[in-house]
matplotlib code that plots the C-alpha trace (Angstrom):
import matplotlib.pyplot as plt

x = [69.2, 67.8, 70.4, 69.0, 72.3, 72.4, 68.8, 69.5, 72.4, 70.1, 67.6, 70.3, 72.1, 69.3, 67.0, 64.6, 63.9, 60.5, 59.6, 57.2, 59.9, 62.5, 60.1, 59.8, 63.6, 63.9, 61.2, 62.2, 62.5, 65.7, 66.2, 64.0, 65.1, 63.9, 64.9, 65.0, 66.7, 66.3, 65.2, 62.1, 59.1, 58.6, 60.6, 59.8, 59.9, 61.5, 62.1, 65.3, 65.2, 67.8, 70.4, 71.0, 73.6, 76.2, 75.8, 75.9, 78.9, 81.3, 80.1, 79.4, 80.5, 84.2, 84.7, 86.9, 87.8, 89.2, 90.8, 92.6, 93.6, 91.4, 89.7, 86.1, 85.4]
y = [32.8, 29.3, 27.3, 25.9, 26.6, 30.2, 30.7, 29.1, 31.4, 34.4, 33.1, 32.6, 35.9, 38.4, 38.5, 40.9, 38.6, 37.0, 33.6, 35.0, 37.3, 34.5, 32.3, 34.8, 35.2, 32.2, 33.6, 37.3, 38.6, 40.3, 43.6, 42.8, 42.5, 42.2, 45.2, 44.7, 46.0, 48.3, 51.2, 49.2, 48.2, 45.1, 43.6, 45.2, 44.0, 46.5, 46.6, 48.5, 50.1, 49.0, 51.6, 53.0, 51.0, 53.8, 53.9, 50.1, 48.8, 46.5, 43.3, 40.9, 37.3, 36.6, 35.0, 32.0, 30.9, 34.4, 34.7, 31.3, 32.0, 29.3, 29.2, 30.2, 27.9]
z = [38.6, 38.8, 40.6, 43.9, 45.7, 44.5, 45.6, 49.0, 49.4, 48.8, 51.3, 53.9, 53.4, 52.7, 55.7, 54.1, 51.1, 51.6, 50.2, 47.6, 46.2, 46.3, 44.3, 41.6, 41.0, 38.6, 36.3, 36.2, 32.7, 31.5, 33.2, 36.2, 39.8, 43.3, 45.5, 49.2, 52.3, 55.2, 52.9, 51.7, 53.8, 51.6, 48.7, 45.4, 41.8, 39.5, 35.8, 34.7, 31.3, 28.8, 28.1, 24.6, 22.8, 23.1, 26.9, 27.5, 29.5, 27.6, 29.3, 26.4, 26.6, 25.8, 22.4, 23.5, 20.0, 19.3, 22.7, 22.4, 18.8, 17.3, 14.0, 13.5, 10.7]

ax = plt.figure().add_subplot(projection="3d")
ax.plot(x, y, z, "-o")
ax.set_aspect("equal")
plt.show()
C-alpha cells in the first residue's frame, strides 16, 4: 500500500497505529503486515508464511482478455 490517501485513511481509522509503523507500510515485503489493536501493547510487524500451492486461495488476477473473449495474440 503506497497511495497517500490509503495511508491517511489508515492513520485516521486505526488509532493504535503509530507513525513509525505507518511509515513502514509502503516498504513491507510480500507476506508482511502490521498487526495492531487492543490485544497488542504496541504495533507488531509480522511475516506470514506462504501457503503450499494446493492450499492457496483462488485469488489470482483476472485475465481480462480471456474474460472479454479477446484474442491473446
